[in-house]
N, C-alpha and C positions, 0 to 999 in steps of 0.2 A: 459548563457541564451539561447544558441542555440543547446544544446543537443550534441549527439555523432557526428553528422555531422556538427559541428560548422563552419568549414572552408567553406563548401558549403553554409550554411545559411548566413554567413557573406558576402560572395560574392554576393548572391542574394539581400541582404539588400542594399549593395552599388550600385549595378546595377539598381535595380528596386525601390529603396526607400520604401522598405517594412517595416513592423513593427514586432518586435519579441514579441510573446506571448507564455507563457508556454502552452504546449499541454494539461495539465490537465484543464486549464482555458477554452480552446476552447471546449474540450469534455464536461465539466461540463455545459457550457452554451448551447451546442447543445442538451443535454438530459434533460435540466431543472433539474439539479442535486439537487438544494436546495428544489425544490417542492417535488421531490421524497423522499429525506432524511427527510424532515420535518415530514413525516408520519411514520418514522421508529423508532423502539425501540433500534435497534442495527445496526451498519454499519460494514460489513465485507469487507475487502480489502486485497490485496496481492501483493507480489513481489517475484522475484526470490531469491534475497538476501537482507536482511536488515542489514545495517552497519552504521558506523558513518557518511557516506555521505547521507544517506536517508533523514536526516533532512534538507538537503540543496536543496530541490526542486524536489525530486522524487514524483511520482504520489501519493504514500501513504500519503505524507504530504499535498498535495492538497485536498485529500479526508478528512483527519483527521482535518485539519484546518476548513473546512466547517462544519463538524459534531460537532466540539467543540463549534462553535458559537451557535449551537442549543442545546447544552448540551446532545448530543447523544453519547454514548460510542462507541469506535471503536476497533474492533479486527483485527489485521494484521496477516495474515498467510503468511509464507515465506518458500521458498525452503531451505534456510539456514540462520543462524544468525551469523554474523561476529562481531569481536570486536567493541565495542562502540555502538552496536545496541540500547542500553538503552536510548540513547539521544532522541529517538522518543517519549518517554513517556512525555517529557516536551512540546511536540508540538501537543498533542491531541490524541495520540494513548493510549488506555486504557490497552490493553493486546496484547501479541505477542505469536504466536505458530509456531514452526518449523514443517514442514511436515515430517521431518526425525525422526522416532522413534528409530533409531539405526544408527550407522555408516554404510554408503553404498557408492558405487561409484556413480559418477555423471551420468554415463550411466544408471545404475539401477534406480536411482531416476527419471531420465527423462522418462524412459520406463514405470515406474509405477506412474507417476505424478498424474494422475486422482485419483487413489485409495488412494494415500498418502494424497492428499488434502481432500478427503472425510473423511478419518480417523482422520486427524488433526482437522477438523471442528467438528467432533463428540466429540473428546477429549475436545475441547474448550467448547462446549455446555454442556457437562457433568460436567465440572468444574464450570460453571455458575450455573447449577442446584444444585450442592453441596453447593455453596455459599448461594443460596436462602434457602436451608434446614437448615443452621446453625442458 
């Protein structure tokens, strides 16, 4: 519950009697996330890699769980999909799209991340359009 810097966070908790809160909860509260999402037809979120651990507290799940309560579909766009990524479907994510249209090096993916995200989003929206046309 304290993220990548858990040791530091735990020390702060002991010394200063602080409270642990997931970062997604703090940010969602600060931006009035539920009010914003309540007006949406679709939520698009993303992460560098979606894997079996994503369901255990990564930001995507905080976003998806809130959208699910409002019956709003969630599209997750990821840099890559690792084994067991499908577990997120059980927790509010409707669909997943990797930004990688073909095998490529991490350096190339990082260098072209903006364009790859744009193209993955377009592919996703075209798939939705296809579904609506059926």
